[in-house]
mmCIF file as gemmi writes it, N, C-alpha and C atoms, coordinates in Angstrom:
data_model
loop_
_atom_site.group_PDB
_atom_site.id
_atom_site.type_symbol
_atom_site.label_atom_id
_atom_site.label_alt_id
_atom_site.label_comp_id
_atom_site.label_asym_id
_atom_site.label_entity_id
_atom_site.label_seq_id
_atom_site.pdbx_PDB_ins_code
_atom_site.Cartn_x
_atom_site.Cartn_y
_atom_site.Cartn_z
_atom_site.occupancy
_atom_site.B_iso_or_equiv
_atom_site.pdbx_formal_charge
_atom_site.auth_seq_id
_atom_site.auth_asym_id
_atom_site.pdbx_PDB_model_num
ATOM 1 N N . MET Axp A 1 ? -7.842 4.807 6.468 1 0 ? 1 A 1
ATOM 2 C CA . MET Axp A 1 ? -7.666 3.473 6.964 1 0 ? 1 A 1
ATOM 3 C C . MET Axp A 1 ? -6.165 3.239 7.157 1 0 ? 1 A 1
ATOM 4 N N . ARG Axp A 2 ? -5.837 2.57 8.254 1 0 ? 2 A 1
ATOM 5 C CA . ARG Axp A 2 ? -4.444 2.214 8.539 1 0 ? 2 A 1
ATOM 6 C C . ARG Axp A 2 ? -4.349 0.719 8.781 1 0 ? 2 A 1
ATOM 7 N N . PHE Axp A 3 ? -3.253 0.13 8.309 1 0 ? 3 A 1
ATOM 8 C CA . PHE Axp A 3 ? -3.025 -1.291 8.55 1 0 ? 3 A 1
ATOM 9 C C . PHE Axp A 3 ? -1.53 -1.59 8.529 1 0 ? 3 A 1
ATOM 10 N N . ARG Axp A 4 ? -1.181 -2.752 9.034 1 0 ? 4 A 1
ATOM 11 C CA . ARG Axp A 4 ? 0.217 -3.17 9.161 1 0 ? 4 A 1
ATOM 12 C C . ARG Axp A 4 ? 0.43 -4.428 8.323 1 0 ? 4 A 1
ATOM 13 N N . ILE Axp A 5 ? 1.58 -4.478 7.654 1 0 ? 5 A 1
ATOM 14 C CA . ILE Axp A 5 ? 1.956 -5.663 6.887 1 0 ? 5 A 1
ATOM 15 C C . ILE Axp A 5 ? 3.254 -6.201 7.471 1 0 ? 5 A 1
ATOM 16 N N . ASP Axp A 6 ? 3.242 -7.48 7.831 1 0 ? 6 A 1
ATOM 17 C CA . ASP Axp A 6 ? 4.412 -8.153 8.404 1 0 ? 6 A 1
ATOM 18 C C . ASP Axp A 6 ? 4.933 -9.205 7.432 1 0 ? 6 A 1
ATOM 19 N N . SER Axp A 7 ? 6.25 -9.422 7.468 1 0 ? 7 A 1
ATOM 20 C CA . SER Axp A 7 ? 6.853 -10.522 6.723 1 0 ? 7 A 1
ATOM 21 C C . SER Axp A 7 ? 7.228 -11.603 7.721 1 0 ? 7 A 1
ATOM 22 N N . ALA Axp A 8 ? 6.807 -12.82 7.471 1 0 ? 8 A 1
ATOM 23 C CA . ALA Axp A 8 ? 7.021 -13.912 8.432 1 0 ? 8 A 1
ATOM 24 C C . ALA Axp A 8 ? 8.399 -14.553 8.283 1 0 ? 8 A 1
ATOM 25 N N . ASP Axp A 9 ? 8.564 -15.425 7.303 1 0 ? 9 A 1
ATOM 26 C CA . ASP Axp A 9 ? 9.794 -16.212 7.243 1 0 ? 9 A 1
ATOM 27 C C . ASP Axp A 9 ? 10.613 -16.038 5.967 1 0 ? 9 A 1
ATOM 28 N N . HIS Axp A 10 ? 10.233 -15.101 5.097 1 0 ? 10 A 1
ATOM 29 C CA . HIS Axp A 10 ? 11.018 -14.828 3.892 1 0 ? 10 A 1
ATOM 30 C C . HIS Axp A 10 ? 10.762 -13.383 3.45 1 0 ? 10 A 1
ATOM 31 N N . ASP Axp A 11 ? 11.63 -12.875 2.559 1 0 ? 11 A 1
ATOM 32 C CA . ASP Axp A 11 ? 11.447 -11.521 2.048 1 0 ? 11 A 1
ATOM 33 C C . ASP Axp A 11 ? 10.072 -11.382 1.397 1 0 ? 11 A 1
ATOM 34 N N . LEU Axp A 12 ? 9.459 -10.237 1.613 1 0 ? 12 A 1
ATOM 35 C CA . LEU Axp A 12 ? 8.149 -9.938 1.044 1 0 ? 12 A 1
ATOM 36 C C . LEU Axp A 12 ? 8.246 -8.605 0.308 1 0 ? 12 A 1
ATOM 37 N N . THR Axp A 13 ? 7.889 -8.596 -0.961 1 0 ? 13 A 1
ATOM 38 C CA . THR Axp A 13 ? 7.903 -7.369 -1.753 1 0 ? 13 A 1
ATOM 39 C C . THR Axp A 13 ? 6.528 -6.722 -1.687 1 0 ? 13 A 1
ATOM 40 N N . ILE Axp A 14 ? 6.516 -5.428 -1.382 1 0 ? 14 A 1
ATOM 41 C CA . ILE Axp A 14 ? 5.27 -4.662 -1.411 1 0 ? 14 A 1
ATOM 42 C C . ILE Axp A 14 ? 5.354 -3.733 -2.611 1 0 ? 14 A 1
ATOM 43 N N . ARG Axp A 15 ? 4.38 -3.827 -3.496 1 0 ? 15 A 1
ATOM 44 C CA . ARG Axp A 15 ? 4.322 -2.999 -4.687 1 0 ? 15 A 1
ATOM 45 C C . ARG Axp A 15 ? 3.196 -1.993 -4.514 1 0 ? 15 A 1
ATOM 46 N N . PHE Axp A 16 ? 3.506 -0.724 -4.751 1 0 ? 16 A 1
ATOM 47 C CA . PHE Axp A 16 ? 2.538 0.358 -4.574 1 0 ? 16 A 1
ATOM 48 C C . PHE Axp A 16 ? 2.047 0.816 -5.942 1 0 ? 16 A 1
ATOM 49 N N . GLU Axp A 17 ? 0.769 0.609 -6.196 1 0 ? 17 A 1
ATOM 50 C CA . GLU Axp A 17 ? 0.165 0.989 -7.479 1 0 ? 17 A 1
ATOM 51 C C . GLU Axp A 17 ? -0.597 2.3 -7.314 1 0 ? 17 A 1
ATOM 52 N N . PRO Axp A 18 ? -0.711 3.099 -8.322 1 0 ? 18 A 1
ATOM 53 C CA . PRO Axp A 18 ? -0.329 2.863 -9.702 1 0 ? 18 A 1
ATOM 54 C C . PRO Axp A 18 ? 1.117 3.228 -10.026 1 0 ? 18 A 1
ATOM 55 N N . ALA Axp A 19 ? 1.894 3.716 -9.072 1 0 ? 19 A 1
ATOM 56 C CA . ALA Axp A 19 ? 3.26 4.169 -9.346 1 0 ? 19 A 1
ATOM 57 C C . ALA Axp A 19 ? 4.214 3.029 -9.692 1 0 ? 19 A 1
ATOM 58 N N . GLY Axp A 20 ? 3.963 1.829 -9.186 1 0 ? 20 A 1
ATOM 59 C CA . GLY Axp A 20 ? 4.854 0.711 -9.448 1 0 ? 20 A 1
ATOM 60 C C . GLY Axp A 20 ? 6.085 0.682 -8.555 1 0 ? 20 A 1
ATOM 61 N N . GLN Axp A 21 ? 6.177 1.612 -7.623 1 0 ? 21 A 1
ATOM 62 C CA . GLN Axp A 21 ? 7.289 1.639 -6.657 1 0 ? 21 A 1
ATOM 63 C C . GLN Axp A 21 ? 7.198 0.402 -5.762 1 0 ? 21 A 1
ATOM 64 N N . SER Axp A 22 ? 8.331 -0.117 -5.301 1 0 ? 22 A 1
ATOM 65 C CA . SER Axp A 22 ? 8.274 -1.292 -4.437 1 0 ? 22 A 1
ATOM 66 C C . SER Axp A 22 ? 9.247 -1.176 -3.271 1 0 ? 22 A 1
ATOM 67 N N . HIS Axp A 23 ? 9.009 -1.988 -2.258 1 0 ? 23 A 1
ATOM 68 C CA . HIS Axp A 23 ? 9.86 -2.047 -1.064 1 0 ? 23 A 1
ATOM 69 C C . HIS Axp A 23 ? 9.866 -3.492 -0.579 1 0 ? 23 A 1
ATOM 70 N N . ILE Axp A 24 ? 11.047 -3.978 -0.185 1 0 ? 24 A 1
ATOM 71 C CA . ILE Axp A 24 ? 11.169 -5.349 0.307 1 0 ? 24 A 1
ATOM 72 C C . ILE Axp A 24 ? 11.24 -5.338 1.828 1 0 ? 24 A 1
ATOM 73 N N . ILE Axp A 25 ? 10.409 -6.169 2.447 1 0 ? 25 A 1
ATOM 74 C CA . ILE Axp A 25 ? 10.405 -6.327 3.903 1 0 ? 25 A 1
ATOM 75 C C . ILE Axp A 25 ? 11.138 -7.629 4.226 1 0 ? 25 A 1
ATOM 76 N N . ALA Axp A 26 ? 12.132 -7.539 5.088 1 0 ? 26 A 1
ATOM 77 C CA . ALA Axp A 26 ? 12.892 -8.719 5.508 1 0 ? 26 A 1
ATOM 78 C C . ALA Axp A 26 ? 12.069 -9.565 6.48 1 0 ? 26 A 1
ATOM 79 N N . PRO Axp A 27 ? 12.417 -10.837 6.637 1 0 ? 27 A 1
ATOM 80 C CA . PRO Axp A 27 ? 11.7 -11.692 7.595 1 0 ? 27 A 1
ATOM 81 C C . PRO Axp A 27 ? 11.659 -11.067 8.99 1 0 ? 27 A 1
ATOM 82 N N . GLY Axp A 28 ? 10.475 -11.07 9.599 1 0 ? 28 A 1
ATOM 83 C CA . GLY Axp A 28 ? 10.295 -10.51 10.934 1 0 ? 28 A 1
ATOM 84 C C . GLY Axp A 28 ? 10.093 -9.007 10.965 1 0 ? 28 A 1
ATOM 85 N N . ASP Axp A 29 ? 10.173 -8.346 9.81 1 0 ? 29 A 1
ATOM 86 C CA . ASP Axp A 29 ? 10.022 -6.89 9.745 1 0 ? 29 A 1
ATOM 87 C C . ASP Axp A 29 ? 8.583 -6.533 9.361 1 0 ? 29 A 1
ATOM 88 N N . HIS Axp A 30 ? 8.259 -5.239 9.393 1 0 ? 30 A 1
ATOM 89 C CA . HIS Axp A 30 ? 6.91 -4.796 9.036 1 0 ? 30 A 1
ATOM 90 C C . HIS Axp A 30 ? 6.934 -3.372 8.498 1 0 ? 30 A 1
ATOM 91 N N . VAL Axp A 31 ? 5.822 -2.962 7.902 1 0 ? 31 A 1
ATOM 92 C CA . VAL Axp A 31 ? 5.574 -1.575 7.509 1 0 ? 31 A 1
ATOM 93 C C . VAL Axp A 31 ? 4.162 -1.216 7.95 1 0 ? 31 A 1
ATOM 94 N N . LEU Axp A 32 ? 3.929 0.061 8.14 1 0 ? 32 A 1
ATOM 95 C CA . LEU Axp A 32 ? 2.59 0.579 8.44 1 0 ? 32 A 1
ATOM 96 C C . LEU Axp A 32 ? 2.11 1.35 7.221 1 0 ? 32 A 1
ATOM 97 N N . ILE Axp A 33 ? 0.862 1.139 6.851 1 0 ? 33 A 1
ATOM 98 C CA . ILE Axp A 33 ? 0.27 1.764 5.672 1 0 ? 33 A 1
ATOM 99 C C . ILE Axp A 33 ? -0.93 2.597 6.105 1 0 ? 33 A 1
ATOM 100 N N . ALA Axp A 34 ? -1.067 3.785 5.504 1 0 ? 34 A 1
ATOM 101 C CA . ALA Axp A 34 ? -2.267 4.604 5.726 1 0 ? 34 A 1
ATOM 102 C C . ALA Axp A 34 ? -2.799 5.036 4.368 1 0 ? 34 A 1
ATOM 103 N N . TRP Axp A 35 ? -4.09 4.864 4.16 1 0 ? 35 A 1
ATOM 104 C CA . TRP Axp A 35 ? -4.77 5.409 2.991 1 0 ? 35 A 1
ATOM 105 C C . TRP Axp A 35 ? -5.531 6.628 3.487 1 0 ? 35 A 1
ATOM 106 N N . GLU Axp A 36 ? -5.03 7.809 3.119 1 0 ? 36 A 1
ATOM 107 C CA . GLU Axp A 36 ? -5.596 9.058 3.634 1 0 ? 36 A 1
ATOM 108 C C . GLU Axp A 36 ? -6.282 9.837 2.519 1 0 ? 36 A 1
ATOM 109 N N . PRO Axp A 37 ? -7.488 10.364 2.784 1 0 ? 37 A 1
ATOM 110 C CA . PRO Axp A 37 ? -8.213 11.109 1.756 1 0 ? 37 A 1
ATOM 111 C C . PRO Axp A 37 ? -7.556 12.454 1.464 1 0 ? 37 A 1
ATOM 112 N N . TRP Axp A 38 ? -7.564 12.828 0.198 1 0 ? 38 A 1
ATOM 113 C CA . TRP Axp A 38 ? -7.08 14.144 -0.204 1 0 ? 38 A 1
ATOM 114 C C . TRP Axp A 38 ? -8.098 14.865 -1.077 1 0 ? 38 A 1
ATOM 115 N N . SER Axp A 39 ? -9.157 14.172 -1.477 1 0 ? 39 A 1
ATOM 116 C CA . SER Axp A 39 ? -10.122 14.764 -2.395 1 0 ? 39 A 1
ATOM 117 C C . SER Axp A 39 ? -11.516 14.207 -2.129 1 0 ? 39 A 1
ATOM 118 N N . GLU Axp A 40 ? -12.503 14.933 -2.567 1 0 ? 40 A 1
ATOM 119 C CA . GLU Axp A 40 ? -13.892 14.482 -2.464 1 0 ? 40 A 1
ATOM 120 C C . GLU Axp A 40 ? -14.368 13.916 -3.795 1 0 ? 40 A 1
ATOM 121 N N . LEU Axp A 41 ? -13.457 13.307 -4.558 1 0 ? 41 A 1
ATOM 122 C CA . LEU Axp A 41 ? -13.826 12.736 -5.855 1 0 ? 41 A 1
ATOM 123 C C . LEU Axp A 41 ? -14.94 11.716 -5.698 1 0 ? 41 A 1
ATOM 124 N N . THR Axp A 42 ? -15.796 11.664 -6.68 1 0 ? 42 A 1
ATOM 125 C CA . THR Axp A 42 ? -16.817 10.623 -6.696 1 0 ? 42 A 1
ATOM 126 C C . THR Axp A 42 ? -16.24 9.374 -7.349 1 0 ? 42 A 1
ATOM 127 N N . THR Axp A 43 ? -16.63 8.218 -6.886 1 0 ? 43 A 1
ATOM 128 C CA . THR Axp A 43 ? -16.108 6.973 -7.438 1 0 ? 43 A 1
ATOM 129 C C . THR Axp A 43 ? -16.995 6.41 -8.544 1 0 ? 43 A 1
ATOM 130 N N . ALA Axp A 44 ? -18.07 7.092 -8.881 1 0 ? 44 A 1
ATOM 131 C CA . ALA Axp A 44 ? -19.053 6.567 -9.838 1 0 ? 44 A 1
ATOM 132 C C . ALA Axp A 44 ? -18.465 6.307 -11.222 1 0 ? 44 A 1
ATOM 133 N N . ASP Axp A 45 ? -17.477 7.103 -11.636 1 0 ? 45 A 1
ATOM 134 C CA . ASP Axp A 45 ? -16.938 6.976 -12.988 1 0 ? 45 A 1
ATOM 135 C C . ASP Axp A 45 ? -15.685 6.11 -13.063 1 0 ? 45 A 1
ATOM 136 N N . PHE Axp A 46 ? -15.35 5.405 -11.996 1 0 ? 46 A 1
ATOM 137 C CA . PHE Axp A 46 ? -14.118 4.63 -11.962 1 0 ? 46 A 1
ATOM 138 C C . PHE Axp A 46 ? -14.401 3.138 -11.87 1 0 ? 46 A 1
ATOM 139 N N . ASP Axp A 47 ? -13.474 2.356 -12.392 1 0 ? 47 A 1
ATOM 140 C CA . ASP Axp A 47 ? -13.498 0.905 -12.223 1 0 ? 47 A 1
ATOM 141 C C . ASP Axp A 47 ? -13.6 0.592 -10.734 1 0 ? 47 A 1
ATOM 142 N N . GLU Axp A 48 ? -14.34 -0.441 -10.368 1 0 ? 48 A 1
ATOM 143 C CA . GLU Axp A 48 ? -14.579 -0.752 -8.949 1 0 ? 48 A 1
ATOM 144 C C . GLU Axp A 48 ? -13.288 -0.961 -8.168 1 0 ? 48 A 1
ATOM 145 N N . ALA Axp A 49 ? -12.299 -1.652 -8.757 1 0 ? 49 A 1
ATOM 146 C CA . ALA Axp A 49 ? -11.035 -1.899 -8.05 1 0 ? 49 A 1
ATOM 147 C C . ALA Axp A 49 ? -10.319 -0.595 -7.734 1 0 ? 49 A 1
ATOM 148 N N . LEU Axp A 50 ? -10.365 0.37 -8.658 1 0 ? 50 A 1
ATOM 149 C CA . LEU Axp A 50 ? -9.728 1.658 -8.394 1 0 ? 50 A 1
ATOM 150 C C . LEU Axp A 50 ? -10.546 2.482 -7.413 1 0 ? 50 A 1
ATOM 151 N N . ALA Axp A 51 ? -11.862 2.411 -7.529 1 0 ? 51 A 1
ATOM 152 C CA . ALA Axp A 51 ? -12.726 3.195 -6.657 1 0 ? 51 A 1
ATOM 153 C C . ALA Axp A 51 ? -12.586 2.776 -5.203 1 0 ? 51 A 1
ATOM 154 N N . THR Axp A 52 ? -12.474 1.482 -4.962 1 0 ? 52 A 1
ATOM 155 C CA . THR Axp A 52 ? -12.419 0.983 -3.586 1 0 ? 52 A 1
ATOM 156 C C . THR Axp A 52 ? -11.007 0.715 -3.103 1 0 ? 52 A 1
ATOM 157 N N . GLY Axp A 53 ? -10.034 0.724 -4.012 1 0 ? 53 A 1
ATOM 158 C CA . GLY Axp A 53 ? -8.674 0.342 -3.667 1 0 ? 53 A 1
ATOM 159 C C . GLY Axp A 53 ? -8.578 -1.17 -3.589 1 0 ? 53 A 1
ATOM 160 N N . TYR Axp A 54 ? -7.359 -1.671 -3.468 1 0 ? 54 A 1
ATOM 161 C CA . TYR Axp A 54 ? -7.216 -3.124 -3.351 1 0 ? 54 A 1
ATOM 162 C C . TYR Axp A 54 ? -5.922 -3.526 -2.664 1 0 ? 54 A 1
ATOM 163 N N . VAL Axp A 55 ? -5.952 -4.731 -2.14 1 0 ? 55 A 1
ATOM 164 C CA . VAL Axp A 55 ? -4.782 -5.424 -1.614 1 0 ? 55 A 1
ATOM 165 C C . VAL Axp A 55 ? -4.785 -6.778 -2.307 1 0 ? 55 A 1
ATOM 166 N N . ARG Axp A 56 ? -3.781 -7.025 -3.127 1 0 ? 56 A 1
ATOM 167 C CA . ARG Axp A 56 ? -3.658 -8.316 -3.82 1 0 ? 56 A 1
ATOM 168 C C . ARG Axp A 56 ? -2.382 -8.981 -3.333 1 0 ? 56 A 1
ATOM 169 N N . HIS Axp A 57 ? -2.445 -10.261 -3.079 1 0 ? 57 A 1
ATOM 170 C CA . HIS Axp A 57 ? -1.256 -10.903 -2.519 1 0 ? 57 A 1
ATOM 171 C C . HIS Axp A 57 ? -0.971 -12.265 -3.127 1 0 ? 57 A 1
ATOM 172 N N . SER Axp A 58 ? 0.304 -12.605 -3.08 1 0 ? 58 A 1
ATOM 173 C CA . SER Axp A 58 ? 0.804 -13.931 -3.42 1 0 ? 58 A 1
ATOM 174 C C . SER Axp A 58 ? 1.812 -14.257 -2.318 1 0 ? 58 A 1
ATOM 175 N N . PRO Axp A 59 ? 2.4 -15.434 -2.313 1 0 ? 59 A 1
ATOM 176 C CA . PRO Axp A 59 ? 3.333 -15.76 -1.228 1 0 ? 59 A 1
ATOM 177 C C . PRO Axp A 59 ? 4.524 -14.802 -1.097 1 0 ? 59 A 1
ATOM 178 N N . ASP Axp A 60 ? 4.968 -14.198 -2.222 1 0 ? 60 A 1
ATOM 179 C CA . ASP Axp A 60 ? 6.165 -13.358 -2.178 1 0 ? 60 A 1
ATOM 180 C C . ASP Axp A 60 ? 5.911 -11.874 -2.408 1 0 ? 60 A 1
ATOM 181 N N . GLU Axp A 61 ? 4.67 -11.489 -2.708 1 0 ? 61 A 1
ATOM 182 C CA . GLU Axp A 61 ? 4.407 -10.094 -3.06 1 0 ? 61 A 1
ATOM 183 C C . GLU Axp A 61 ? 3.007 -9.668 -2.637 1 0 ? 61 A 1
ATOM 184 N N . ILE Axp A 62 ? 2.906 -8.39 -2.258 1 0 ? 62 A 1
ATOM 185 C CA . ILE Axp A 62 ? 1.618 -7.758 -1.989 1 0 ? 62 A 1
ATOM 186 C C . ILE Axp A 62 ? 1.551 -6.496 -2.838 1 0 ? 62 A 1
ATOM 187 N N . ALA Axp A 63 ? 0.461 -6.312 -3.565 1 0 ? 63 A 1
ATOM 188 C CA . ALA Axp A 63 ? 0.245 -5.1 -4.352 1 0 ? 63 A 1
ATOM 189 C C . ALA Axp A 63 ? -0.858 -4.295 -3.68 1 0 ? 63 A 1
ATOM 190 N N . LEU Axp A 64 ? -0.607 -2.999 -3.494 1 0 ? 64 A 1
ATOM 191 C CA . LEU Axp A 64 ? -1.56 -2.112 -2.83 1 0 ? 64 A 1
ATOM 192 C C . LEU Axp A 64 ? -1.927 -0.96 -3.747 1 0 ? 64 A 1
ATOM 193 N N . CYS Axp A 65 ? -3.196 -0.624 -3.774 1 0 ? 65 A 1
ATOM 194 C CA . CYS Axp A 65 ? -3.66 0.553 -4.499 1 0 ? 65 A 1
ATOM 195 C C . CYS Axp A 65 ? -4.706 1.239 -3.627 1 0 ? 65 A 1
ATOM 196 N N . ALA Axp A 66 ? -4.446 2.478 -3.27 1 0 ? 66 A 1
ATOM 197 C CA . ALA Axp A 66 ? -5.382 3.228 -2.428 1 0 ? 66 A 1
ATOM 198 C C . ALA Axp A 66 ? -6.645 3.558 -3.224 1 0 ? 66 A 1
ATOM 199 N N . PRO Axp A 67 ? -7.777 3.718 -2.549 1 0 ? 67 A 1
ATOM 200 C CA . PRO Axp A 67 ? -9.016 4.093 -3.236 1 0 ? 67 A 1
ATOM 201 C C . PRO Axp A 67 ? -8.891 5.456 -3.921 1 0 ? 67 A 1
ATOM 202 N N . VAL Axp A 68 ? -9.731 5.692 -4.915 1 0 ? 68 A 1
ATOM 203 C CA . VAL Axp A 68 ? -9.786 6.987 -5.581 1 0 ? 68 A 1
ATOM 204 C C . VAL Axp A 68 ? -9.974 8.076 -4.531 1 0 ? 68 A 1
ATOM 205 N N . GLY Axp A 69 ? -9.24 9.183 -4.683 1 0 ? 69 A 1
ATOM 206 C CA . GLY Axp A 69 ? -9.352 10.293 -3.745 1 0 ? 69 A 1
ATOM 207 C C . GLY Axp A 69 ? -8.516 10.12 -2.489 1 0 ? 69 A 1
ATOM 208 N N . HIS Axp A 70 ? -7.673 9.092 -2.439 1 0 ? 70 A 1
ATOM 209 C CA . HIS Axp A 70 ? -6.799 8.827 -1.298 1 0 ? 70 A 1
ATOM 210 C C . HIS Axp A 70 ? -5.351 8.711 -1.772 1 0 ? 70 A 1
ATOM 211 N N . PHE Axp A 71 ? -4.426 8.948 -0.882 1 0 ? 71 A 1
ATOM 212 C CA . PHE Axp A 71 ? -3.034 8.669 -1.189 1 0 ? 71 A 1
ATOM 213 C C . PHE Axp A 71 ? -2.49 7.728 -0.128 1 0 ? 71 A 1
ATOM 214 N N . GLN Axp A 72 ? -1.361 7.095 -0.455 1 0 ? 72 A 1
ATOM 215 C CA . GLN Axp A 72 ? -0.768 6.123 0.457 1 0 ? 72 A 1
ATOM 216 C C . GLN Axp A 72 ? 0.393 6.756 1.213 1 0 ? 72 A 1
ATOM 217 N N . ARG Axp A 73 ? 0.404 6.55 2.51 1 0 ? 73 A 1
ATOM 218 C CA . ARG Axp A 73 ? 1.559 6.913 3.333 1 0 ? 73 A 1
ATOM 219 C C . ARG Axp A 73 ? 2.098 5.619 3.925 1 0 ? 73 A 1
ATOM 220 N N . VAL Axp A 74 ? 3.427 5.524 4.002 1 0 ? 74 A 1
ATOM 221 C CA . VAL Axp A 74 ? 4.074 4.289 4.436 1 0 ? 74 A 1
ATOM 222 C C . VAL Axp A 74 ? 5.169 4.625 5.438 1 0 ? 74 A 1
ATOM 223 N N . TRP Axp A 75 ? 5.176 3.877 6.553 1 0 ? 75 A 1
ATOM 224 C CA . TRP Axp A 75 ? 6.232 4.013 7.547 1 0 ? 75 A 1
ATOM 225 C C . TRP Axp A 75 ? 6.935 2.677 7.713 1 0 ? 75 A 1
ATOM 226 N N . LEU Axp A 76 ? 8.259 2.705 7.653 1 0 ? 76 A 1
ATOM 227 C CA . LEU Axp A 76 ? 9.054 1.504 7.884 1 0 ? 76 A 1
ATOM 228 C C . LEU Axp A 76 ? 9.072 1.205 9.372 1 0 ? 76 A 1
ATOM 229 N N . SER Axp A 77 ? 9.506 0.019 9.747 1 0 ? 77 A 1
ATOM 230 C CA . SER Axp A 77 ? 9.534 -0.348 11.168 1 0 ? 77 A 1
ATOM 231 C C . SER Axp A 77 ? 10.462 0.552 11.971 1 0 ? 77 A 1
ATOM 232 N N . SER Axp A 78 ? 11.421 1.202 11.313 1 0 ? 78 A 1
ATOM 233 C CA . SER Axp A 78 ? 12.329 2.135 11.992 1 0 ? 78 A 1
ATOM 234 C C . SER Axp A 78 ? 11.632 3.437 12.36 1 0 ? 78 A 1
ATOM 235 N N . GLY Axp A 79 ? 10.438 3.664 11.791 1 0 ? 79 A 1
ATOM 236 C CA . GLY Axp A 79 ? 9.706 4.907 12.012 1 0 ? 79 A 1
ATOM 237 C C . GLY Axp A 79 ? 9.888 5.898 10.874 1 0 ? 79 A 1
ATOM 238 N N . ALA Axp A 80 ? 10.855 5.628 9.975 1 0 ? 80 A 1
ATOM 239 C CA . ALA Axp A 80 ? 11.086 6.511 8.832 1 0 ? 80 A 1
ATOM 240 C C . ALA Axp A 80 ? 9.941 6.373 7.835 1 0 ? 80 A 1
ATOM 241 N N . GLU Axp A 81 ? 9.573 7.501 7.221 1 0 ? 81 A 1
ATOM 242 C CA . GLU Axp A 81 ? 8.515 7.456 6.216 1 0 ? 81 A 1
ATOM 243 C C . GLU Axp A 81 ? 9.118 7.107 4.859 1 0 ? 81 A 1
ATOM 244 N N . PHE Axp A 82 ? 8.427 6.26 4.112 1 0 ? 82 A 1
ATOM 245 C CA . PHE Axp A 82 ? 8.832 5.824 2.772 1 0 ? 82 A 1
ATOM 246 C C . PHE Axp A 82 ? 7.839 6.415 1.787 1 0 ? 82 A 1
ATOM 247 N N . ASP Axp A 83 ? 8.336 7.057 0.725 1 0 ? 83 A 1
ATOM 248 C CA . ASP Axp A 83 ? 7.448 7.661 -0.27 1 0 ? 83 A 1
ATOM 249 C C . ASP Axp A 83 ? 7.139 6.649 -1.37 1 0 ? 83 A 1
ATOM 250 N N . PRO Axp A 84 ? 5.904 6.135 -1.42 1 0 ? 84 A 1
ATOM 251 C CA . PRO Axp A 84 ? 5.567 5.152 -2.446 1 0 ? 84 A 1
ATOM 252 C C . PRO Axp A 84 ? 5.272 5.773 -3.812 1 0 ? 84 A 1
ATOM 253 N N . GLY Axp A 85 ? 5.246 7.092 -3.894 1 0 ? 85 A 1
ATOM 254 C CA . GLY Axp A 85 ? 5.024 7.758 -5.17 1 0 ? 85 A 1
ATOM 255 C C . GLY Axp A 85 ? 3.581 7.791 -5.632 1 0 ? 85 A 1
ATOM 256 N N . CYS Axp A 86 ? 2.642 7.471 -4.74 1 0 ? 86 A 1
ATOM 257 C CA . CYS Axp A 86 ? 1.228 7.502 -5.146 1 0 ? 86 A 1
ATOM 258 C C . CYS Axp A 86 ? 0.343 7.722 -3.939 1 0 ? 86 A 1
């Protein structure tokens, strides 16, 4: 799955779980996120939030966690790849 996160009128912090790494997006900027599979793990033995992944947000922060068996890839608006550590 791929999606884009934009910051509208103030800095927006994106936190990448479970690593806890973060990146700040300036107003008018964006990042592209991809959750890509790397394993055929079964989700039966995992908490539902971890099994399905999540996007949690508040006005100043977004927390992302890829589903079990997936890793996160992140591209800044410049096209450079950012390593979220998870």
